[in-house]
N, C-alpha and C positions, 0 to 999 in steps of 0.2 A: 390420279396420275396417269399419264400416257404410257401404255404398255411398251416395253422394249423387246419383249420376247413372248412367244405363244407356247403354252403347254397344251398338247393334244392328248386327251385321255380316251383311248379306245375301250368301249364298254359293250357288254352284251349280257343282260339279265343277271347282274350281281350287284344289287342295290346295297347290300350290307358293306361289301368291300369298297364301293364307290363312296359311301358315306365316310369311311375311314380316310380315303385318299383326299377328299375335299377338306376334311378337318385338318389333315397334315399340311395342306397347302396354306392354311391360315397361319401356320407357324414359320413360314419361310423367312429367312434372313434377307433375301432379295425380294423386294416388293413390287417392282415394276413389270408385272406380267399379266396376261389374260389367260383364261382357261376356256378351251373348247372341248365339250364332251361329245365325242364322235360315237354315236349310238347306232349299232348295227341291227336295229329292230327290236329293242327290249320292250317289255311291258310297262305298265303304268308306274310300277314301284320305282324304277330308275328315274322317271320324270318327276316323281314326288320328291326324291332325294335332291335332285338338282334344284327344283323350285324352292325347297326349304333352304338350301344353302344360299340361294340368291338373296334371300331376305336380309342376311347379315354379313355376307361375304365382303371382305375389304378389296377384292379384285373382281373384275368383270367375268361373268360366266355366260357362255352360250351353249345351248343344247341343240345339236344337230341330230336329226332322226330320219330314218327311212323304214319302210315296212320290212318285216322279216320275210325274206324270200330265200332263205339259206345263207350260207357264209358269204357276205359281201363286205368284209372289213376294208379291203383295199378301196372299194368305191367310196366308202364313208371317209377314209383317210384323205382321199383326193378332194372330197367335199370340204373337209377341214382346211386343207391347204388353200383352196379357193377363198374360204371365208376368213382366214387369218388376217390380222391387220398389221402384223410386224414382219420384219425381214429375217427373223431367226426363229426356228421351230424346234421344239423339244417333244419327243414322243414317249409316252408310257402306256402301259395297259391298266385297266381299271381295277386289277387285283394286285397292284404293286404300289406299296405305300412309300412315298418319298421321305427321306430324312430332312432335317431342318435346313441344311445347307444345299439341298438338291439343285434348286434353280440357280443359286449363287455359283455353284461349281460349274454348271454347264455354261453359264454366261461368262465367267472369268476365263474359262479355258477355250472358248470359241476361237477359231483360227481359220482364216481363209485357206481353202484347199484341203480342209479336213472335215471328216465326219467323226464326232465324238462318240466313243463306244463305252457305255457304262455297264456295270454288272449288277447282280442282285443277290441278296441272301435268300436261301430257300428253306424257310422254316417249315416244320412239320405240322401235323394235324392238331397236336395238343396246343401249340402256340396260337394257331388260327382260331381254335375254339375259345381260348381264354382272352382273346383280344377284345378290348372295349374302347368306346369313344373317349373315355377318361384317360386311358393309357396313351391314346394318340395325343390328346390335348396337353398332357403334362410331360410328354416326351419319353416316358418310361419304356415305350415299345422299342426304342433305339438301344436299350441297354440289355445285355445278356445276364440271365440268372443262372445259378448252378443247374437248374433243370434244362435250360437251353443248351448248356455245354454237354450235359448227359445225353440229350437227344442227338446231338451231333456225334458224340462218341459211339453211339450204337446205330448210327445211320438213319435216324428218323428225320434229321435236318442236314442240310448241306451248305457248304460255302459260307460258313459263318465268318471266315476271314475277310470276305468282301464287305462286311459291316464295319470294318475298322477304317475310319477316315484319316488320311494322312495328308495334311495341308502343305507339308514341306516337300518341295519338288525333289530335292536331293535324296531324301529318305524314300520317297515314292518310287524313284527309279530302281530301287532294290527289289520291288515287287512287280514292276511293270512286265507285261507280256503282250504279245501281239494278239490280243483277244479278237474273236469274231464279233459279229453284231448281234445284239438282242433287240427285238422289236419293242421290248418293254422299257428300254433305256438307251436312247440315242438322240443326237441333235445335229443340225447343220443349218446352213443358210437356205432360205426359200428359193433363191435363184438356182440352186443345184437341182431341186425338185422340178422346177420348170424346165431346166435344160434336158433332163432325162424323161420328161413328160410324166412325172409322178409315179405312183404305184401302179403296177400292172394289174388291171381288173380281170384278166383271164384266169387268175388263180381263184379257186372256188373252195378252198379249205385252208386250215392253218398249216404253217410250215413253209419256209422258203420265200413265199410271195411277199410277205409284209416286212421282211428284213433282208435276208441274204440276196434276193433278186435286186432290190433297189440299191443296196450297198455295192454290189458288183458293177451295176451300170454306172453308178457315180464314180467308181474307180476308173471307168473307161473315159471319163471326162477330166480325170486328174484329181479327184477328191479322195484322198487316202484316209485310212482309219487312224485315229488318235486315241490311245487308251485312257479311260477314266477310272481304271482300277484304283480302289481306295479313295475315290471321290464320288460325288453324286450318288451316295448310298441309297438303296431302296430295299424294301422287304416284301417278299412275295407271300400272299395269303394262299395257303395250300388249297388245291382242288385236284380231283382225279386228272390224270394225264389225258390230254386230247390226242386223238390219232391223226397223224399226218398222212393224207392221201398220197399214194405212190405217184399218181399222175402229176402232182405238183413238183416233185423232184425231177420228173422227166421234163417238165416245162422249164425248170431252172437250167437243166443241162442243155436243152435246145437253145435257150437264150445265150448261154455262154458260147455255144458253137457259132451262133450268128455274129456275136461281137458287136451288136448295135446298142448304143447307150439309150436310145429312145424306144420305149414300148409303143405299140400301136393303139392299145386300149387303156389310156391313162387319163391325165388331166384333160387332154384333148383326144378326140377320136380320129386318128390319122387314117 
């Protein structure tokens, strides 16, 4: 089938989680998509997972890679935009497992002039350790157990309410909020990335650069956020918190002060 949309999976050295993500993609209710694994310099284990998935995958998979020279996620995301064959792009992280209706929800809710803003469930360490490929394939990972609810009650897990998919628009309006962007769950039209010159490659660490920066610049060209709360559900596989360099926040503030939608070091080097 000719893909209608592209899923970009940003990865770095987490082969186990990527295996879960690619297995979850095989369950999607919406089938007309391609996958680009945007790899920021991982070792051979990630390549092995991708190559194994390619042998039986019902959707096309491409693995983009560059050498590990520090955090260059935005460079790799721009590479994925260049290589995508469709006009609509969905972005997730390689440690966030999509629910069965994930692609369907992004595709059905797409709207010109909008950036779709999804959320994620933040499960804790127990859930991550107990996760298996069988739980992905049979869909049981999407259902909460009493232990999951207990973890949430004592603070080991967070945002379990984001795991409730509400397909009915009128009911969903009761839970809608003007959520910010998560780099692990958002989508919009490729033309908007081109108009703002893609992700800003001056960012050299996590935080601000791969989501808040580009969302703000898209707002300057008139692309506003649209909440996908209680749609396009995904589940985060726990890992220790990564530290956001303060210099990245300073860069974000400087970009806001300039008010220019196009970055200089993006899809094109201006």
